[in-house]
VOVEX-754134 format. One record per residue (C-alpha): residue in three letters; x, y, z. Coordinates in steps of 0.02 Angstrom, whole numbers, m for minus. Layout:
BEGIN
<residuo=ALA c1=X c2=Y c3=Z>
...
//
This chain:
BEGIN
<residuo=MET c1=m972 c2=m276 c3=813>
<residuo=ASN c1=m1012 c2=m266 c3=628>
<residuo=SER c1=m951 c2=m390 c3=501>
<residuo=VAL c1=m958 c2=m390 c3=311>
<residuo=GLY c1=m866 c2=m481 c3=173>
<residuo=LEU c1=m762 c2=m383 c3=50>
<residuo=GLY c1=m700 c2=m442 c3=m118>
<residuo=CYS c1=m530 c2=m432 c3=m199>
<residuo=GLN c1=m538 c2=m257 c3=m271>
<residuo=PHE c1=m384 c2=m152 c3=m307>
<residuo=ARG c1=m275 c2=m306 c3=m285>
<residuo=HIS c1=m318 c2=m321 c3=m100>
<residuo=PRO c1=m325 c2=m501 c3=m36>
<residuo=ARG c1=m496 c2=m559 c3=19>
<residuo=PHE c1=m532 c2=m522 c3=202>
<residuo=ARG c1=m673 c2=m501 c3=325>
<residuo=TYR c1=m706 c2=m329 c3=397>
<residuo=LEU c1=m745 c2=m306 c3=583>
<residuo=GLU c1=m776 c2=m157 c3=696>
<residuo=ALA c1=m740 c2=m138 c3=882>
<residuo=LYS c1=m837 c2=m20 c3=994>
<residuo=SER c1=m722 c2=m33 c3=1145>
<residuo=VAL c1=m543 c2=m77 c3=1190>
<residuo=HIS c1=m604 c2=m233 c3=1281>
<residuo=GLU c1=m698 c2=m292 c3=1126>
<residuo=ALA c1=m544 c2=m262 c3=1018>
<residuo=CYS c1=m434 c2=m361 c3=1137>
<residuo=SER c1=m562 c2=m501 c3=1146>
<residuo=LEU c1=m564 c2=m515 c3=956>
<residuo=LEU c1=m374 c2=m518 c3=955>
<residuo=SER c1=m378 c2=m658 c3=1083>
<residuo=GLU c1=m491 c2=m760 c3=970>
<residuo=HIS c1=m361 c2=m748 c3=831>
<residuo=LYS c1=m197 c2=m782 c3=918>
<residuo=ASP c1=m130 c2=m851 c3=754>
<residuo=ARG c1=m111 c2=m666 c3=706>
<residuo=THR c1=m233 c2=m680 c3=560>
<residuo=ILE c1=m316 c2=m518 c3=617>
<residuo=LYS c1=m249 c2=m342 c3=590>
<residuo=PHE c1=m302 c2=m175 c3=663>
<residuo=ILE c1=m343 c2=m31 c3=548>
<residuo=ALA c1=m362 c2=151 c3=601>
<residuo=GLY c1=m292 c2=267 c3=469>
<residuo=GLY c1=m240 c2=123 c3=357>
<residuo=THR c1=m94 c2=218 c3=281>
<residuo=ASP c1=27 c2=75 c3=314>
<residuo=LEU c1=m87 c2=m77 c3=317>
<residuo=MET c1=m174 c2=m47 c3=151>
<residuo=VAL c1=m9 c2=m22 c3=60>
<residuo=ALA c1=61 c2=m181 c3=137>
<residuo=MET c1=m94 c2=m278 c3=86>
<residuo=ARG c1=m89 c2=m213 c3=m93>
<residuo=ARG c1=92 c2=m271 c3=m105>
<residuo=GLY c1=51 c2=m441 c3=m31>
<residuo=LYS c1=164 c2=m416 c3=120>
<residuo=VAL c1=21 c2=m454 c3=239>
<residuo=THR c1=m136 c2=m556 c3=201>
<residuo=PRO c1=m249 c2=m549 c3=354>
<residuo=LYS c1=m409 c2=m648 c3=360>
<residuo=TYR c1=m489 c2=m511 c3=465>
<residuo=VAL c1=m466 c2=m323 c3=468>
<residuo=LEU c1=m528 c2=m245 c3=630>
<residuo=ASN c1=m573 c2=m61 c3=626>
<residuo=ILE c1=m527 c2=21 c3=792>
<residuo=LYS c1=m564 c2=197 c3=733>
<residuo=THR c1=m740 c2=162 c3=795>
<residuo=ILE c1=m680 c2=154 c3=976>
<residuo=PRO c1=m727 c2=319 c3=1060>
<residuo=ASN c1=m615 c2=431 c3=1166>
<residuo=LEU c1=m446 c2=370 c3=1103>
<residuo=ASP c1=m402 c2=526 c3=1003>
<residuo=TYR c1=m362 c2=646 c3=1144>
<residuo=ILE c1=m218 c2=760 c3=1192>
<residuo=HIS c1=m203 c2=791 c3=1380>
<residuo=HIS c1=m70 c2=887 c3=1474>
<residuo=ASP c1=m44 c2=909 c3=1661>
<residuo=ASP c1=96 c2=942 c3=1785>
<residuo=GLU c1=174 c2=772 c3=1753>
<residuo=SER c1=159 c2=728 c3=1570>
<residuo=LEU c1=85 c2=744 c3=1398>
<residuo=ARG c1=m34 c2=601 c3=1356>
<residuo=ILE c1=m88 c2=567 c3=1177>
<residuo=GLY c1=m223 c2=441 c3=1134>
<residuo=ALA c1=m171 c2=309 c3=1010>
<residuo=LEU c1=m302 c2=363 c3=883>
<residuo=CYS c1=m246 c2=544 c3=880>
<residuo=THR c1=m198 c2=587 c3=701>
<residuo=LEU c1=m28 c2=653 c3=653>
<residuo=ASP c1=m109 c2=809 c3=582>
<residuo=VAL c1=m191 c2=849 c3=750>
<residuo=ILE c1=m24 c2=823 c3=838>
<residuo=GLU c1=68 c2=930 c3=712>
<residuo=SER c1=m57 c2=1073 c3=727>
<residuo=SER c1=m92 c2=1064 c3=914>
<residuo=LEU c1=m52 c2=1232 c3=994>
<residuo=LEU c1=m19 c2=1145 c3=1160>
<residuo=ILE c1=108 c2=1026 c3=1084>
<residuo=LYS c1=188 c2=1165 c3=982>
<residuo=GLU c1=213 c2=1265 c3=1140>
<residuo=LYS c1=264 c2=1128 c3=1263>
<residuo=PHE c1=340 c2=995 c3=1148>
<residuo=PRO c1=379 c2=1078 c3=981>
<residuo=LEU c1=498 c2=938 c3=931>
<residuo=ILE c1=354 c2=814 c3=933>
<residuo=ALA c1=248 c2=927 c3=824>
<residuo=TYR c1=395 c2=951 c3=706>
<residuo=SER c1=425 c2=762 c3=694>
<residuo=ALA c1=242 c2=731 c3=652>
<residuo=HIS c1=256 c2=858 c3=512>
<residuo=GLN c1=398 c2=757 c3=435>
<residuo=ILE c1=284 c2=610 c3=397>
<residuo=GLY c1=221 c2=592 c3=219>
<residuo=THR c1=97 c2=712 c3=143>
<residuo=GLN c1=m44 c2=811 c3=220>
<residuo=GLN c1=m167 c2=677 c3=162>
<residuo=ILE c1=m67 c2=543 c3=251>
<residuo=ARG c1=m56 c2=645 c3=411>
<residuo=ASN c1=m244 c2=675 c3=405>
<residuo=LEU c1=m273 c2=487 c3=416>
<residuo=GLY c1=m119 c2=414 c3=502>
<residuo=THR c1=m121 c2=396 c3=691>
<residuo=ILE c1=19 c2=404 c3=818>
<residuo=GLY c1=m28 c2=231 c3=880>
<residuo=GLY c1=m16 c2=161 c3=705>
<residuo=ASN c1=151 c2=247 c3=676>
<residuo=CYS c1=220 c2=162 c3=832>
<residuo=CYS c1=139 c2=m8 c3=808>
<residuo=ASN c1=194 c2=m21 c3=627>
<residuo=ALA c1=369 c2=m29 c3=703>
<residuo=SER c1=459 c2=33 c3=550>
<residuo=PRO c1=642 c2=69 c3=587>
<residuo=SER c1=624 c2=228 c3=484>
<residuo=ALA c1=472 c2=295 c3=579>
<residuo=ASP c1=492 c2=482 c3=609>
<residuo=MET c1=402 c2=495 c3=776>
<residuo=ALA c1=501 c2=364 c3=871>
<residuo=PRO c1=673 c2=449 c3=888>
<residuo=SER c1=603 c2=611 c3=958>
<residuo=LEU c1=482 c2=522 c3=1075>
<residuo=ILE c1=618 c2=407 c3=1140>
<residuo=GLY c1=729 c2=560 c3=1163>
<residuo=PHE c1=598 c2=631 c3=1281>
<residuo=GLY c1=586 c2=466 c3=1376>
<residuo=ALA c1=413 c2=423 c3=1313>
<residuo=LYS c1=316 c2=272 c3=1374>
<residuo=VAL c1=166 c2=181 c3=1302>
<residuo=LYS c1=12 c2=119 c3=1391>
<residuo=ILE c1=m43 c2=m54 c3=1337>
<residuo=LYS c1=m212 c2=m132 c3=1377>
<residuo=GLY c1=m252 c2=m316 c3=1368>
<residuo=LEU c1=m371 c2=m444 c3=1440>
<residuo=ALA c1=m250 c2=m472 c3=1585>
<residuo=GLY c1=m244 c2=m287 c3=1627>
<residuo=ASP c1=m140 c2=m132 c3=1590>
<residuo=ARG c1=49 c2=m109 c3=1581>
<residuo=ILE c1=169 c2=33 c3=1545>
<residuo=VAL c1=321 c2=5 c3=1435>
<residuo=ASN c1=463 c2=122 c3=1389>
<residuo=LEU c1=448 c2=163 c3=1205>
<residuo=SER c1=632 c2=120 c3=1185>
<residuo=ASP c1=588 c2=m59 c3=1239>
<residuo=PHE c1=427 c2=m70 c3=1138>
<residuo=PHE c1=508 c2=m112 c3=971>
<residuo=GLU c1=581 c2=m285 c3=942>
<residuo=GLY c1=620 c2=m277 c3=756>
<residuo=PRO c1=546 c2=m220 c3=590>
<residuo=GLY c1=358 c2=m239 c3=611>
<residuo=GLU c1=380 c2=m322 c3=781>
<residuo=THR c1=333 c2=m253 c3=953>
<residuo=VAL c1=310 c2=m319 c3=1130>
<residuo=LEU c1=121 c2=m322 c3=1109>
<residuo=GLN c1=48 c2=m490 c3=1157>
<residuo=ALA c1=m88 c2=m576 c3=1055>
<residuo=ASP c1=m230 c2=m496 c3=1155>
<residuo=GLU c1=m156 c2=m322 c3=1184>
<residuo=MET c1=m167 c2=m152 c3=1102>
<residuo=LEU c1=m76 c2=12 c3=1127>
<residuo=THR c1=m194 c2=146 c3=1192>
<residuo=GLU c1=m87 c2=294 c3=1245>
<residuo=ILE c1=82 c2=378 c3=1224>
<residuo=GLN c1=148 c2=463 c3=1381>
<residuo=VAL c1=285 c2=594 c3=1372>
<residuo=PRO c1=353 c2=660 c3=1539>
<residuo=ASN c1=369 c2=847 c3=1553>
<residuo=PRO c1=550 c2=894 c3=1519>
<residuo=VAL c1=649 c2=986 c3=1650>
<residuo=PRO c1=674 c2=1173 c3=1617>
<residuo=HIS c1=796 c2=1224 c3=1481>
<residuo=THR c1=774 c2=1061 c3=1384>
<residuo=ARG c1=787 c2=1072 c3=1196>
<residuo=GLY c1=786 c2=949 c3=1054>
<residuo=VAL c1=815 c2=932 c3=869>
<residuo=TYR c1=767 c2=802 c3=739>
<residuo=GLN c1=860 c2=789 c3=575>
<residuo=LYS c1=799 c2=679 c3=434>
<residuo=LEU c1=887 c2=625 c3=276>
<residuo=GLN c1=760 c2=569 c3=148>
<residuo=GLY c1=754 c2=521 c3=m34>
<residuo=ARG c1=712 c2=631 c3=m180>
<residuo=THR c1=546 c2=696 c3=m114>
<residuo=LYS c1=479 c2=752 c3=55>
<residuo=ILE c1=361 c2=603 c3=65>
<residuo=ASP c1=502 c2=475 c3=58>
<residuo=LEU c1=543 c2=373 c3=212>
<residuo=ALA c1=693 c2=423 c3=315>
<residuo=VAL c1=859 c2=357 c3=252>
<residuo=VAL c1=933 c2=414 c3=417>
<residuo=GLY c1=849 c2=501 c3=564>
<residuo=VAL c1=939 c2=581 c3=711>
<residuo=ALA c1=856 c2=654 c3=866>
<residuo=VAL c1=954 c2=741 c3=1004>
<residuo=VAL c1=868 c2=798 c3=1164>
<residuo=ALA c1=965 c2=880 c3=1306>
<residuo=ARG c1=954 c2=1003 c3=1450>
<residuo=PHE c1=1067 c2=1154 c3=1445>
<residuo=GLY c1=1180 c2=1175 c3=1594>
<residuo=ARG c1=1255 c2=1326 c3=1676>
<residuo=LYS c1=1338 c2=1375 c3=1512>
<residuo=ALA c1=1265 c2=1378 c3=1337>
<residuo=ASP c1=1393 c2=1253 c3=1273>
<residuo=ILE c1=1358 c2=1120 c3=1405>
<residuo=LEU c1=1225 c2=987 c3=1376>
<residuo=GLU c1=1161 c2=891 c3=1527>
<residuo=ASP c1=1084 c2=717 c3=1511>
<residuo=PRO c1=1090 c2=714 c3=1321>
<residuo=ARG c1=998 c2=580 c3=1225>
<residuo=ILE c1=1048 c2=535 c3=1049>
<residuo=VAL c1=925 c2=423 c3=957>
<residuo=LEU c1=951 c2=356 c3=782>
<residuo=GLY c1=817 c2=295 c3=662>
<residuo=ALA c1=826 c2=193 c3=501>
<residuo=VAL c1=1001 c2=128 c3=541>
<residuo=ALA c1=960 c2=m30 c3=639>
<residuo=SER c1=815 c2=m152 c3=658>
<residuo=THR c1=741 c2=m34 c3=789>
<residuo=PRO c1=773 c2=147 c3=841>
<residuo=ILE c1=931 c2=148 c3=947>
<residuo=MET c1=1003 c2=257 c3=1083>
<residuo=VAL c1=1191 c2=285 c3=1070>
<residuo=GLN c1=1242 c2=294 c3=1252>
<residuo=GLU c1=1430 c2=301 c3=1226>
<residuo=ALA c1=1411 c2=455 c3=1118>
<residuo=GLU c1=1293 c2=531 c3=1247>
<residuo=THR c1=1425 c2=506 c3=1383>
<residuo=ILE c1=1557 c2=594 c3=1280>
<residuo=ILE c1=1458 c2=756 c3=1263>
<residuo=GLY c1=1361 c2=754 c3=1426>
<residuo=GLY c1=1409 c2=885 c3=1555>
<residuo=LYS c1=1561 c2=948 c3=1460>
<residuo=SER c1=1603 c2=1113 c3=1378>
<residuo=LEU c1=1583 c2=1067 c3=1196>
<residuo=ASP c1=1699 c2=1110 c3=1055>
<residuo=ASP c1=1705 c2=1046 c3=877>
<residuo=ASP c1=1828 c2=906 c3=916>
<residuo=LEU c1=1720 c2=834 c3=1055>
<residuo=ILE c1=1561 c2=844 c3=951>
<residuo=ARG c1=1648 c2=759 c3=803>
<residuo=LYS c1=1711 c2=621 c3=918>
<residuo=ALA c1=1534 c2=587 c3=981>
<residuo=ALA c1=1466 c2=590 c3=803>
<residuo=LYS c1=1598 c2=464 c3=749>
<residuo=ILE c1=1552 c2=346 c3=891>
<residuo=ALA c1=1367 c2=362 c3=848>
<residuo=SER c1=1409 c2=306 c3=672>
<residuo=GLU c1=1507 c2=157 c3=737>
<residuo=GLU c1=1365 c2=101 c3=852>
<residuo=ALA c1=1238 c2=95 c3=710>
<residuo=LYS c1=1201 c2=m66 c3=616>
<residuo=PRO c1=1124 c2=m7 c3=453>
<residuo=ILE c1=1083 c2=m116 c3=303>
<residuo=SER c1=1097 c2=m84 c3=118>
<residuo=ASP c1=932 c2=m70 c3=26>
<residuo=VAL c1=856 c2=19 c3=m123>
<residuo=ARG c1=863 c2=186 c3=m32>
<residuo=ALA c1=1045 c2=187 c3=24>
<residuo=SER c1=1196 c2=80 c3=58>
<residuo=ALA c1=1250 c2=36 c3=235>
<residuo=ASN c1=1413 c2=131 c3=210>
<residuo=TYR c1=1322 c2=289 c3=153>
<residuo=ARG c1=1207 c2=279 c3=303>
<residuo=LYS c1=1354 c2=267 c3=421>
<residuo=GLN c1=1435 c2=419 c3=343>
<residuo=MET c1=1274 c2=518 c3=357>
<residuo=ILE c1=1247 c2=468 c3=539>
<residuo=GLU c1=1413 c2=549 c3=579>
<residuo=VAL c1=1373 c2=706 c3=481>
<residuo=MET c1=1196 c2=725 c3=548>
<residuo=THR c1=1238 c2=688 c3=729>
<residuo=TYR c1=1372 c2=823 c3=721>
<residuo=GLN c1=1249 c2=944 c3=642>
<residuo=ALA c1=1112 c2=906 c3=770>
<residuo=VAL c1=1223 c2=930 c3=922>
<residuo=LYS c1=1301 c2=1085 c3=847>
<residuo=PHE c1=1128 c2=1154 c3=810>
<residuo=LEU c1=1076 c2=1134 c3=992>
<residuo=VAL c1=1230 c2=1223 c3=1054>
<residuo=THR c1=1213 c2=1370 c3=934>
<residuo=SER c1=1026 c2=1384 c3=972>
<residuo=ALA c1=1066 c2=1402 c3=1156>
<residuo=GLN c1=1180 c2=1547 c3=1115>
<residuo=GLY c1=1032 c2=1651 c3=1059>
<residuo=ARG c1=998 c2=1584 c3=886>
<residuo=PRO c1=824 c2=1521 c3=841>
<residuo=ASN c1=784 c2=1336 c3=866>
<residuo=HIS c1=636 c2=1281 c3=763>
<residuo=ASN c1=638 c2=1101 c3=825>
<residuo=ALA c1=662 c2=1114 c3=1012>
//
């Protein structure tokens, strides 16, 4: 472990810089600071901005980018496993992910600029727990889980249960996320992610909608659909009532519109500088309709760039 003092340059609060060489060392340092005065840094694309704005003022900043062998992409007969330190750029450009899980590669591409994706990690994107995070809806749609390591041992948590609120997760004071696990989808599974953003591509999502489903015996039938909304509640949410409406049925416009309406009603958006709650609700309905319709038309022989 290395330790140096850093001054208050570029409006950063004063903090002490630490490095961890192993997951165990990182968890041990977390345990020593259960008052949450320590923060991890890997890419730093979220933390440094928050520190400049005074939203967080940690006494210690612990660099975990120095931990080896946490930036992998592995795939086998059961699942895709991505190390927490794998950058968004690597995920976006991975030929394996583009072939097997193109929706995940597409979602990574939606995050910020190329410079941000070069630095930002998938673990950081999840642990930042922003309701508008672009990776979460698609990963939850695929039934992703996260592997968490702590001094008491390892545990696996559904990603849908990992988030507790803006900036809040189920991680305990001595735990860190080390891996994202995505089960292999059954054959004929497709997905789409639609993002409404501000004026530029680098803006955060105003609304995000991911739909993942398996096509049934006919091109207009979706089996086991999952509809996941981002940026419209304190955490990403699954809209199960809307999923039930479209699941296993021959879909027409009326049925899709009914499901989209219910998705809008299940959301609990807020008004902020990016959009009003009412506008978000309207756009949830529009985008959910578009996403489901896109999946159906793609199954009828039209190209699907997300699935």
